[in-house]
N, C-alpha and C positions, 0 to 999 in steps of 0.2 A: 251921506250919513243920515240925513233926514228921510230919504226915500226908504232906507232899510228899516228905520224906526217905524215908519208908517206901515210898511209891509209886515213887520213883526206884530203890530197892534191888530191888523186885519186878521192875521193867522190866529191870534189869541181869541178874537171874537168868534172865528169859525170853530175853534176847538171848544169854546164854551157852549155854542149852539149844538155841536155834535154830542157833547157829554149830556146836555139836557135831553136831546132826542133819545140817546141810549138809555138814560135813566127812565124815560117814559116807556120804552119798549121792554126793558128788563128791570122791573121794579123790585129786584131782590135786595134784601138788606145787606149791609156790609158784613155783619156777623156770619151770615150763611156763606158768603163768598170766601171768607178767611178760613172757615173750617171750625169744627167743634172738637175740642180736646178735653179729656177727662181730668187731666192733672194740671192744665194751665188755662188761663183766660186771656184772650187777646182783645185789646180795646184800641180803636184808632184814636189818635190825638189830632187836634186841629191841623189842617193842611199847612205845611210850611212852604216857604219860597223855594227851598232846595229839594222838596219832594214830600213824601208822606212820612209820618212818624207813628209808631205803634208802641203800646205799653203791654208788656208781657208779664202777667201775674201768675206765679206758680202757686198752686193750691197746696195746703199742707196735707201730708199723707195721713190717711186714717188707718187705724189698726186693722180694719177689715181688708183694706186693699193690700196690706203687707203680705198676707197669706196668699193672695192671688199672684203677687209678683215674686214669690219665693222660687228660686231656680234650683232645681235639684241636679246633682251631678249624675251622669249616666252610670249605670252599674258597671263595675269593673268586670272584665272578661277574664276567665281563667286562661292563663298562658301555659301551654304544655312545654316540656323540655325539647320536643322536636321543633316547635315554633321558634324557640330561643336559638336552637342550633342553626336553623335555616337563616334566621336574621343575622347571626354572627358570621355565617359563611358568606352571606350576601355582602355584609359590611367588609369582610376580608377581601372578597372579589373586587369590590369598589376601590378599596385601598390599593390593591395590586394594580388595577387598571389605571388609577390615578398616578401611581409611581411610574408605571410604564410610559404613560403619556408625558410625564415630566422628563423622564430620561430620554425619550424620543425628541422632545423639544430641545433639550440640552445638546443632544448629538447633532441635530440639525443646525443649531447655533454654532457649534464648534466647526462643523463642516463648512458653514458659510464663512466663518472667520478664517479658516484655513484657505478657502478659495480666494478670499479678498487679499490675504497675505501673499499667496502665490502670484496673483495678478499684479499686486504692487511690486513684488520683487522682479517679475518679468518686465514690467514697464520701466523699472529703474535700470535694469540691465540693458534694455533696448535703448533707453535714453543715454546711458553711459557709452554704449557701443557707437551710437550715432554721433555723440559729441566727440568721441575719440577719432572717428573717421573724418568728421568735419575738420577737426584740428589738424589731422594728418594731411588732408588735402590743402588746407591753408598753409601749413608749413612747407609743403612741396611747392606751392605757388610762390611763396615768398622766396624760397631758394632759387627757383627758376628766374624770378624777376631780378634777384641779386646777381646771378650769373650773367644775365642779359645786360644789366647795368654795368657790371665790371667789364664785360666784353666790349661794350660801347665806349667806355672810358679808355680802354686799352687801344681801341681802334682810333679814337681821336688823338691819343698821345702819339701813336705811330704816324698818323697823318701829319701832325704838327712837326714831328721829327723829320719826316720826308720833306715837308715844306721848308724847314730850317736848313736841311742839307742842300736843297735846291737853291735856296737864297745864298748860302755860302759859296756854292759852286759858281753861281752867276756873279757873285762879288769877286771871286778869284779870277774869273774870266775877264771881268771888266778891268781889274787891276793889271792883268797880263796885257790886255790890249792898250791900256793907257801907259804902260811902262816900257 
């Protein structure tokens, strides 16, 4: 922090020396630098810490200067009937052109809306068709799995029935041999 304060002080000294050199080389007065105005007077006020301040004093207007500042309106030009007709036709053409442009923009907007709606309907129908096909495949797969499961159960039942028959037959044979 101290180093920056020292560097700042050194810079301020350099700027002061620079302004002294410049004032020696260009000994113009402040009034000439700011300009000379007829209706106002500009006076510099003591230099402030935040910059410079000026006082602007407006001089009262004199009756002589009022005549010099009087602004006259340009003379009106005579407008012929043909000029008026041309202007009216040009205005009508502009109005028609603007209407046509608005109608074109509306037509393009409607066309775009129609295209978007058609695309949405097509995507919706594609989605519905795909969902229906997917559901159909799933239902077929479930039916196949069910049939395979039922066939497997029937096969096991038949196997158990055969095994039970064999056991009964063996039991009967044993009983016959022991009797």
